[in-house]
N, CA, C and O atoms as a GROMACS GRO file, in nm:
protein
  416
    1MET      N    1  -0.356   0.973  -0.253
    1MET     CA    2  -0.422   0.854  -0.202
    1MET      C    3  -0.416   0.852  -0.050
    1MET      O    4  -0.513   0.814   0.016
    2ASN      N    5  -0.304   0.894   0.007
    2ASN     CA    6  -0.290   0.894   0.152
    2ASN      C    7  -0.392   0.988   0.215
    2ASN      O    8  -0.439   0.963   0.326
    3GLU      N    9  -0.426   1.097   0.145
    3GLU     CA   10  -0.525   1.191   0.196
    3GLU      C   11  -0.661   1.122   0.213
    3GLU      O   12  -0.735   1.152   0.307
    4LEU      N   13  -0.693   1.031   0.121
    4LEU     CA   14  -0.819   0.958   0.132
    4LEU      C   15  -0.822   0.874   0.258
    4LEU      O   16  -0.924   0.867   0.328
    5PHE      N   17  -0.710   0.809   0.289
    5PHE     CA   18  -0.704   0.727   0.408
    5PHE      C   19  -0.705   0.812   0.535
    5PHE      O   20  -0.759   0.770   0.638
    6GLU      N   21  -0.645   0.929   0.527
    6GLU     CA   22  -0.648   1.020   0.642
    6GLU      C   23  -0.791   1.063   0.670
    6GLU      O   24  -0.831   1.072   0.786
    7GLN      N   25  -0.869   1.091   0.565
    7GLN     CA   26  -1.009   1.129   0.583
    7GLN      C   27  -1.088   1.014   0.644
    7GLN      O   28  -1.170   1.036   0.733
    8LEU      N   29  -1.065   0.894   0.597
    8LEU     CA   30  -1.135   0.778   0.653
    8LEU      C   31  -1.099   0.755   0.799
    8LEU      O   32  -1.185   0.722   0.880
    9ALA      N   33  -0.971   0.772   0.832
    9ALA     CA   34  -0.926   0.750   0.969
    9ALA      C   35  -0.975   0.859   1.063
    9ALA      O   36  -0.993   0.834   1.182
   10ALA      N   37  -0.995   0.979   1.012
   10ALA     CA   38  -1.034   1.091   1.097
   10ALA      C   39  -1.179   1.083   1.143
   10ALA      O   40  -1.214   1.144   1.244
   11ASN      N   41  -1.262   1.011   1.071
   11ASN     CA   42  -1.403   1.005   1.106
   11ASN      C   43  -1.440   0.860   1.134
   11ASN      O   44  -1.424   0.774   1.047
   12SER      N   45  -1.488   0.833   1.253
   12SER     CA   46  -1.519   0.695   1.291
   12SER      C   47  -1.662   0.654   1.259
   12SER      O   48  -1.702   0.541   1.286
   13SER      N   49  -1.739   0.744   1.202
   13SER     CA   50  -1.878   0.715   1.169
   13SER      C   51  -1.888   0.612   1.057
   13SER      O   52  -1.826   0.627   0.951
   14ARG      N   53  -1.965   0.510   1.081
   14ARG     CA   54  -1.984   0.406   0.980
   14ARG      C   55  -2.055   0.463   0.858
   14ARG      O   56  -2.020   0.430   0.744
   15ASN      N   57  -2.154   0.549   0.880
   15ASN     CA   58  -2.227   0.610   0.769
   15ASN      C   59  -2.136   0.698   0.683
   15ASN      O   60  -2.148   0.700   0.561
   16PHE      N   61  -2.043   0.769   0.748
   16PHE     CA   62  -1.948   0.850   0.673
   16PHE      C   63  -1.862   0.760   0.584
   16PHE      O   64  -1.838   0.791   0.468
   17LYS      N   65  -1.815   0.651   0.640
   17LYS     CA   66  -1.727   0.561   0.564
   17LYS      C   67  -1.802   0.499   0.446
   17LYS      O   68  -1.745   0.485   0.337
   18ILE      N   69  -1.926   0.462   0.467
   18ILE     CA   70  -2.006   0.405   0.358
   18ILE      C   71  -2.027   0.510   0.249
   18ILE      O   72  -2.012   0.480   0.130
   19ALA      N   73  -2.063   0.632   0.288
   19ALA     CA   74  -2.084   0.739   0.190
   19ALA      C   75  -1.954   0.773   0.118
   19ALA      O   76  -1.954   0.796  -0.003
   20PHE      N   77  -1.845   0.774   0.191
   20PHE     CA   78  -1.714   0.807   0.132
   20PHE      C   79  -1.675   0.701   0.029
   20PHE      O   80  -1.634   0.735  -0.082
   21LEU      N   81  -1.688   0.576   0.065
   21LEU     CA   82  -1.651   0.468  -0.028
   21LEU      C   83  -1.745   0.462  -0.146
   21LEU      O   84  -1.705   0.424  -0.256
   22THR      N   85  -1.871   0.498  -0.125
   22THR     CA   86  -1.966   0.501  -0.235
   22THR      C   87  -1.929   0.609  -0.336
   22THR      O   88  -1.941   0.588  -0.456
   23THR      N   89  -1.884   0.724  -0.288
   23THR     CA   90  -1.846   0.831  -0.380
   23THR      C   91  -1.718   0.797  -0.456
   23THR      O   92  -1.695   0.849  -0.566
   24HIS      N   93  -1.634   0.712  -0.400
   24HIS     CA   94  -1.508   0.674  -0.465
   24HIS      C   95  -1.513   0.532  -0.522
   24HIS      O   96  -1.409   0.468  -0.536
   25LYS      N   97  -1.632   0.483  -0.553
   25LYS     CA   98  -1.646   0.345  -0.598
   25LYS      C   99  -1.582   0.318  -0.734
   25LYS      O  100  -1.554   0.202  -0.766
   26ASP      N  101  -1.557   0.421  -0.814
   26ASP     CA  102  -1.496   0.401  -0.945
   26ASP      C  103  -1.344   0.413  -0.941
   26ASP      O  104  -1.279   0.396  -1.045
   27ASN      N  105  -1.287   0.440  -0.826
   27ASN     CA  106  -1.142   0.455  -0.812
   27ASN      C  107  -1.079   0.316  -0.800
   27ASN      O  108  -1.077   0.256  -0.692
   28LYS      N  109  -1.028   0.266  -0.910
   28LYS     CA  110  -0.970   0.130  -0.915
   28LYS      C  111  -0.846   0.117  -0.827
   28LYS      O  112  -0.823   0.012  -0.767
   29LEU      N  113  -0.767   0.223  -0.819
   29LEU     CA  114  -0.647   0.218  -0.736
   29LEU      C  115  -0.684   0.207  -0.589
   29LEU      O  116  -0.622   0.131  -0.514
   30LEU      N  117  -0.784   0.282  -0.547
   30LEU     CA  118  -0.832   0.272  -0.409
   30LEU      C  119  -0.886   0.132  -0.381
   30LEU      O  120  -0.861   0.077  -0.273
   31GLN      N  121  -0.958   0.076  -0.475
   31GLN     CA  122  -1.010  -0.060  -0.458
   31GLN      C  123  -0.896  -0.161  -0.439
   31GLN      O  124  -0.906  -0.251  -0.356
   32GLU      N  125  -0.790  -0.146  -0.517
   32GLU     CA  126  -0.678  -0.239  -0.507
   32GLU      C  127  -0.606  -0.225  -0.373
   32GLU      O  128  -0.567  -0.325  -0.312
   33VAL      N  129  -0.588  -0.102  -0.328
   33VAL     CA  130  -0.522  -0.080  -0.199
   33VAL      C  131  -0.605  -0.141  -0.086
   33VAL      O  132  -0.550  -0.206   0.003
   34ILE      N  133  -0.734  -0.121  -0.090
   34ILE     CA  134  -0.822  -0.177   0.013
   34ILE      C  135  -0.821  -0.329   0.006
   34ILE      O  136  -0.819  -0.396   0.109
   35ARG      N  137  -0.822  -0.384  -0.114
   35ARG     CA  138  -0.818  -0.531  -0.128
   35ARG      C  139  -0.689  -0.587  -0.069
   35ARG      O  140  -0.692  -0.686   0.005
   36LEU      N  141  -0.576  -0.524  -0.101
   36LEU     CA  142  -0.450  -0.574  -0.048
   36LEU      C  143  -0.442  -0.561   0.103
   36LEU      O  144  -0.381  -0.645   0.170
   37ALA      N  145  -0.504  -0.458   0.157
   37ALA     CA  146  -0.499  -0.436   0.301
   37ALA      C  147  -0.593  -0.530   0.378
   37ALA      O  148  -0.561  -0.573   0.488
   38LEU      N  149  -0.706  -0.562   0.319
   38LEU     CA  150  -0.808  -0.635   0.395
   38LEU      C  151  -0.827  -0.780   0.356
   38LEU      O  152  -0.889  -0.856   0.431
   39ASP      N  153  -0.777  -0.822   0.242
   39ASP     CA  154  -0.795  -0.960   0.199
   39ASP      C  155  -0.712  -1.054   0.286
   39ASP      O  156  -0.589  -1.046   0.286
   40PRO      N  157  -0.778  -1.142   0.361
   40PRO     CA  158  -0.703  -1.230   0.450
   40PRO      C  159  -0.619  -1.334   0.375
   40PRO      O  160  -0.530  -1.396   0.434
   41PHE      N  161  -0.645  -1.354   0.248
   41PHE     CA  162  -0.571  -1.453   0.170
   41PHE      C  163  -0.449  -1.394   0.100
   41PHE      O  164  -0.369  -1.467   0.042
   42THR      N  165  -0.434  -1.262   0.105
   42THR     CA  166  -0.317  -1.196   0.047
   42THR      C  167  -0.221  -1.160   0.159
   42THR      O  168  -0.248  -1.070   0.239
   43GLN      N  169  -0.111  -1.229   0.163
   43GLN     CA  170  -0.009  -1.207   0.266
   43GLN      C  171   0.120  -1.162   0.198
   43GLN      O  172   0.148  -1.200   0.084
   44PHE      N  173   0.199  -1.082   0.271
   44PHE     CA  174   0.326  -1.036   0.217
   44PHE      C  175   0.444  -1.099   0.290
   44PHE      O  176   0.558  -1.084   0.247
   45TYR      N  177   0.419  -1.167   0.399
   45TYR     CA  178   0.517  -1.246   0.471
   45TYR      C  179   0.635  -1.165   0.524
   45TYR      O  180   0.747  -1.216   0.535
   46ILE      N  181   0.611  -1.040   0.556
   46ILE     CA  182   0.712  -0.956   0.620
   46ILE      C  183   0.648  -0.899   0.746
   46ILE      O  184   0.544  -0.833   0.739
   47ARG      N  185   0.710  -0.924   0.859
   47ARG     CA  186   0.652  -0.885   0.986
   47ARG      C  187   0.669  -0.737   1.018
   47ARG      O  188   0.582  -0.676   1.079
   48LYS      N  189   0.781  -0.681   0.977
   48LYS     CA  190   0.813  -0.543   1.014
   48LYS      C  191   0.855  -0.467   0.889
   48LYS      O  192   0.933  -0.517   0.807
   49ILE      N  193   0.804  -0.344   0.875
   49ILE     CA  194   0.843  -0.260   0.763
   49ILE      C  195   0.989  -0.221   0.782
   49ILE      O  196   1.025  -0.168   0.888
   50PRO      N  197   1.076  -0.245   0.683
   50PRO     CA  198   1.218  -0.209   0.700
   50PRO      C  199   1.235  -0.057   0.697
   50PRO      O  200   1.155   0.015   0.637
   51SER      N  201   1.340  -0.011   0.762
   51SER     CA  202   1.367   0.132   0.757
   51SER      C  203   1.417   0.166   0.617
   51SER      O  204   1.490   0.089   0.554
   52TYR      N  205   1.377   0.283   0.570
   52TYR     CA  206   1.412   0.323   0.434
   52TYR      C  207   1.420   0.475   0.428
   52TYR      O  208   1.369   0.545   0.515
   53SER      N  209   1.485   0.523   0.325
   53SER     CA  210   1.487   0.667   0.298
   53SER      C  211   1.456   0.685   0.151
   53SER      O  212   1.495   0.603   0.068
   54SER      N  213   1.387   0.790   0.118
   54SER     CA  214   1.347   0.813  -0.021
   54SER      C  215   1.469   0.852  -0.104
   54SER      O  216   1.510   0.968  -0.106
   55LEU      N  217   1.525   0.753  -0.172
   55LEU     CA  218   1.644   0.778  -0.254
   55LEU      C  219   1.608   0.842  -0.387
   55LEU      O  220   1.667   0.943  -0.427
   56ASN      N  221   1.511   0.786  -0.453
   56ASN     CA  222   1.469   0.836  -0.583
   56ASN      C  223   1.318   0.845  -0.585
   56ASN      O  224   1.252   0.768  -0.656
   57PRO      N  225   1.260   0.938  -0.507
   57PRO     CA  226   1.115   0.943  -0.497
   57PRO      C  227   1.049   0.972  -0.632
   57PRO      O  228   1.105   1.040  -0.718
   58SER      N  229   0.934   0.919  -0.646
   58SER     CA  230   0.848   0.935  -0.764
   58SER      C  231   0.902   0.867  -0.889
   58SER      O  232   0.856   0.896  -1.000
   59SER      N  233   0.999   0.778  -0.874
   59SER     CA  234   1.040   0.700  -0.990
   59SER      C  235   0.949   0.579  -1.007
   59SER      O  236   0.958   0.507  -1.106
   60LEU      N  237   0.861   0.558  -0.910
   60LEU     CA  238   0.768   0.446  -0.913
   60LEU      C  239   0.630   0.497  -0.874
   60LEU      O  240   0.614   0.555  -0.766
   61THR      N  241   0.532   0.475  -0.958
   61THR     CA  242   0.396   0.517  -0.924
   61THR      C  243   0.337   0.420  -0.823
   61THR      O  244   0.388   0.310  -0.803
   62LEU      N  245   0.230   0.462  -0.760
   62LEU     CA  246   0.166   0.376  -0.661
   62LEU      C  247   0.112   0.250  -0.726
   62LEU      O  248   0.123   0.141  -0.670
   63ALA      N  249   0.054   0.262  -0.844
   63ALA     CA  250   0.001   0.144  -0.914
   63ALA      C  251   0.112   0.044  -0.946
   63ALA      O  252   0.094  -0.076  -0.929
   64ASN      N  253   0.227   0.093  -0.991
   64ASN     CA  254   0.339   0.004  -1.020
   64ASN      C  255   0.396  -0.057  -0.893
   64ASN      O  256   0.437  -0.173  -0.892
   65ALA      N  257   0.400   0.021  -0.786
   65ALA     CA  258   0.450  -0.030  -0.659
   65ALA      C  259   0.361  -0.143  -0.607
   65ALA      O  260   0.410  -0.244  -0.557
   66LEU      N  261   0.230  -0.125  -0.620
   66LEU     CA  262   0.137  -0.229  -0.575
   66LEU      C  263   0.154  -0.356  -0.658
   66LEU      O  264   0.145  -0.467  -0.605
   67SER      N  265   0.180  -0.340  -0.787
   67SER     CA  266   0.200  -0.460  -0.869
   67SER      C  267   0.331  -0.530  -0.834
   67SER      O  268   0.341  -0.652  -0.845
   68GLU      N  269   0.432  -0.454  -0.792
   68GLU     CA  270   0.559  -0.516  -0.751
   68GLU      C  271   0.546  -0.590  -0.620
   68GLU      O  272   0.627  -0.678  -0.590
   69LEU      N  273   0.445  -0.557  -0.540
   69LEU     CA  274   0.423  -0.629  -0.415
   69LEU      C  275   0.380  -0.773  -0.440
   69LEU      O  276   0.389  -0.857  -0.350
   70SER      N  277   0.333  -0.802  -0.561
   70SER     CA  278   0.290  -0.938  -0.591
   70SER      C  279   0.405  -1.038  -0.581
   70SER      O  280   0.383  -1.156  -0.555
   71ALA      N  281   0.528  -0.990  -0.600
   71ALA     CA  282   0.644  -1.080  -0.586
   71ALA      C  283   0.657  -1.128  -0.442
   71ALA      O  284   0.707  -1.238  -0.418
   72LEU      N  285   0.612  -1.046  -0.347
   72LEU     CA  286   0.615  -1.088  -0.206
   72LEU      C  287   0.501  -1.183  -0.176
   72LEU      O  288   0.521  -1.286  -0.111
   73SER      N  289   0.381  -1.150  -0.223
   73SER     CA  290   0.266  -1.234  -0.190
   73SER      C  291   0.271  -1.370  -0.261
   73SER      O  292   0.217  -1.468  -0.210
   74SER      N  293   0.335  -1.376  -0.377
   74SER     CA  294   0.347  -1.503  -0.448
   74SER      C  295   0.469  -1.583  -0.404
   74SER      O  296   0.493  -1.693  -0.453
   75ARG      N  297   0.547  -1.526  -0.312
   75ARG     CA  298   0.667  -1.589  -0.258
   75ARG      C  299   0.778  -1.606  -0.362
   75ARG      O  300   0.860  -1.697  -0.350
   76GLN      N  301   0.779  -1.519  -0.464
   76GLN     CA  302   0.890  -1.522  -0.560
   76GLN      C  303   1.018  -1.475  -0.492
   76GLN      O  304   1.127  -1.525  -0.521
   77VAL      N  305   1.005  -1.379  -0.401
   77VAL     CA  306   1.119  -1.335  -0.319
   77VAL      C  307   1.079  -1.352  -0.173
   77VAL      O  308   0.969  -1.314  -0.133
   78THR      N  309   1.171  -1.408  -0.096
   78THR     CA  310   1.142  -1.435   0.045
   78THR      C  311   1.262  -1.399   0.131
   78THR      O  312   1.370  -1.370   0.079
   79GLY      N  313   1.242  -1.400   0.259
   79GLY     CA  314   1.352  -1.378   0.353
   79GLY      C  315   1.415  -1.241   0.337
   79GLY      O  316   1.346  -1.141   0.320
   80HIS      N  317   1.549  -1.239   0.342
   80HIS     CA  318   1.621  -1.113   0.330
   80HIS      C  319   1.601  -1.049   0.194
   80HIS      O  320   1.599  -0.927   0.182
   81ALA      N  321   1.587  -1.130   0.091
   81ALA     CA  322   1.562  -1.076  -0.043
   81ALA      C  323   1.425  -1.009  -0.049
   81ALA      O  324   1.408  -0.908  -0.117
   82GLY      N  325   1.327  -1.064   0.021
   82GLY     CA  326   1.195  -1.003   0.027
   82GLY      C  327   1.197  -0.870   0.100
   82GLY      O  328   1.131  -0.774   0.058
   83ILE      N  329   1.272  -0.864   0.209
   83ILE     CA  330   1.285  -0.739   0.284
   83ILE      C  331   1.354  -0.634   0.197
   83ILE      O  332   1.313  -0.518   0.195
   84ALA      N  333   1.458  -0.675   0.125
   84ALA     CA  334   1.529  -0.582   0.036
   84ALA      C  335   1.438  -0.536  -0.077
   84ALA      O  336   1.444  -0.420  -0.119
   85HIS      N  337   1.354  -0.625  -0.126
   85HIS     CA  338   1.260  -0.590  -0.234
   85HIS      C  339   1.160  -0.486  -0.184
   85HIS      O  340   1.133  -0.387  -0.253
   86LEU      N  341   1.104  -0.506  -0.065
   86LEU     CA  342   1.010  -0.409  -0.008
   86LEU      C  343   1.078  -0.275   0.017
   86LEU      O  344   1.021  -0.170  -0.011
   87LYS      N  345   1.199  -0.280   0.068
   87LYS     CA  346   1.274  -0.156   0.092
   87LYS      C  347   1.297  -0.082  -0.039
   87LYS      O  348   1.284   0.040  -0.044
   88SER      N  349   1.330  -0.154  -0.144
   88SER     CA  350   1.351  -0.093  -0.275
   88SER      C  351   1.223  -0.026  -0.326
   88SER      O  352   1.228   0.084  -0.380
   89ILE      N  353   1.111  -0.093  -0.308
   89ILE     CA  354   0.983  -0.036  -0.350
   89ILE      C  355   0.955   0.093  -0.275
   89ILE      O  356   0.919   0.194  -0.335
   90LEU      N  357   0.972   0.090  -0.143
   90LEU     CA  358   0.942   0.206  -0.060
   90LEU      C  359   1.035   0.323  -0.091
   90LEU      O  360   0.994   0.438  -0.084
   91GLU      N  361   1.160   0.294  -0.123
   91GLU     CA  362   1.256   0.400  -0.152
   91GLU      C  363   1.230   0.468  -0.286
   91GLU      O  364   1.268   0.584  -0.305
   92ARG      N  365   1.166   0.398  -0.377
   92ARG     CA  366   1.140   0.455  -0.509
   92ARG      C  367   1.006   0.526  -0.518
   92ARG      O  368   0.975   0.588  -0.620
   93CYS      N  369   0.925   0.518  -0.413
   93CYS     CA  370   0.795   0.585  -0.410
   93CYS      C  371   0.806   0.722  -0.345
   93CYS      O  372   0.904   0.752  -0.276
   94THR      N  373   0.705   0.803  -0.368
   94THR     CA  374   0.698   0.928  -0.293
   94THR      C  375   0.666   0.894  -0.149
   94THR      O  376   0.622   0.782  -0.120
   95SER      N  377   0.686   0.986  -0.059
   95SER     CA  378   0.663   0.958   0.082
   95SER      C  379   0.516   0.928   0.110
   95SER      O  380   0.487   0.844   0.195
   96THR      N  381   0.424   0.995   0.042
   96THR     CA  382   0.283   0.967   0.066
   96THR      C  383   0.244   0.830   0.012
   96THR      O  384   0.165   0.759   0.074
   97ASP      N  385   0.299   0.793  -0.104
   97ASP     CA  386   0.270   0.660  -0.158
   97ASP      C  387   0.330   0.551  -0.071
   97ASP      O  388   0.271   0.444  -0.055
   98ALA      N  389   0.448   0.577  -0.013
   98ALA     CA  390   0.511   0.480   0.076
   98ALA      C  391   0.425   0.458   0.201
   98ALA      O  392   0.416   0.346   0.251
   99LYS      N  393   0.361   0.564   0.250
   99LYS     CA  394   0.273   0.549   0.366
   99LYS      C  395   0.151   0.466   0.332
   99LYS      O  396   0.102   0.390   0.416
  100VAL      N  397   0.100   0.480   0.210
  100VAL     CA  398  -0.013   0.398   0.166
  100VAL      C  399   0.029   0.251   0.162
  100VAL      O  400  -0.046   0.164   0.205
  101ILE      N  401   0.148   0.224   0.110
  101ILE     CA  402   0.196   0.086   0.104
  101ILE      C  403   0.217   0.030   0.244
  101ILE      O  404   0.189  -0.087   0.269
  102GLU      N  405   0.266   0.112   0.336
  102GLU     CA  406   0.285   0.066   0.473
  102GLU      C  407   0.151   0.028   0.536
  102GLU      O  408   0.145  -0.064   0.617
  103ARG      N  409   0.046   0.096   0.499
  103ARG     CA  410  -0.087   0.066   0.553
  103ARG      C  411  -0.144  -0.062   0.493
  103ARG      O  412  -0.232  -0.124   0.553
  104SER      N  413  -0.095  -0.103   0.376
  104SER     CA  414  -0.152  -0.221   0.308
  104SER      C  415  -0.116  -0.348   0.374
  104SER      O  416  -0.156  -0.455   0.329
   0.00000   0.00000   0.00000
């Protein structure tokens, strides 16, 4: 997934981005990542990404990690508990999936 974002970031052409997104229009995971990143009504209420290290990478898929972020946006966990929750999510993802979450 991170490779897709790298391709989008590498080319600033609007036509390229439209063509790229059109070819990936059936990718539901990409749609969800873009929605979480761009929807002004979805907030995670954390100003800074906490430092983390991959303790158990790939124990959490990107789709599951994105669904766990809902606890932050719905304010089920806040403050220090919210930061710890985000850190836990990032530590259980692969490094490329963690970068995708950081971009969201």
